[in-house]
C-alpha positions, 0 to 999 in steps of 0.5 A, a space after each residue: 512623568 516628564 514629556 518629551 517634546 520634539 526638537 523638530 518634525 519631517 511633514 510629507 505633503 502629497 496632492 492630497 494632503 498630509 502623507 505623514 508625519 515624522 517627529 524628531 526627537 533625536 537630530 545629531 547633527 544639522 546644517 543649513 546652506 545657501 551657496 551665493 555667488 557674487 561677481 566684482 567689478 573694477 571700476 576706474 578711479 575706485 579702490 574697491 570693487 563693486 560687488 554684484 550678485 550673479 547666481 545662487 544655488 538651492 538652499 540645503 538642509 542636511 540632518 542627522 537624526 536617529 530613531 530608537 525603539 522600546 522593546 515592543 516597538 521595534 517595527 514602528 521604526 522599520 515603519 518610519 524608515 520605510 516611510 523615509 524611503 518613500 521620500 527619496 524614491 519615485 513611485 511607478 504606478 504602470 509602465 508610462 506613468 511615474 510619480 514624483 516623491 512628495 514635498 517635504 516640510 522639515 524643520 529642525 530647532 530654527 531652520 524650516 525648509 519646503 523642498 524634496 529629499 535628495 540624498 538619504 542614508 540609512 544605517 545602524 550603529 550604535 547600540 545602547 545599553 539595554 537598561 532593564 526593559 525600557 530599551 531595545 538595541 536597535 538604534 537607527 541613524 539616518 542622514 537626510 538632505 533636504 533642497 528647497 523647492 520654489 513653486 
């Protein structure tokens, strides 16, 4: 029997330790971006301007992942989706106290980032063909945007 290895993971880190770990087996799309801005300074007598770094925005990792379920494991997919939702929303403990979303360490292939989930989109869509009793016709497509955070 062949063992399928994950190609990445999402690890939620709280103040008391790791909250949960989601291994990623199906990453449909990913992108890593870090916008920067430069100023061009013209110098008298020089043919080319001097390039000076001005500012930069936070690095972002965008992931599109898919979760598949076996016939007997569909509740596991729903539990993982609920855990991912908790990463994007603060938790209100009382009327005056709100816990911010936890930090996330995400790795997809060679890209690794430590940050917070800024955008989360969950949608169904593709229904795979049922091959015997192996697949349950449930596939969830999840898009995550994680923004880098530094202490």
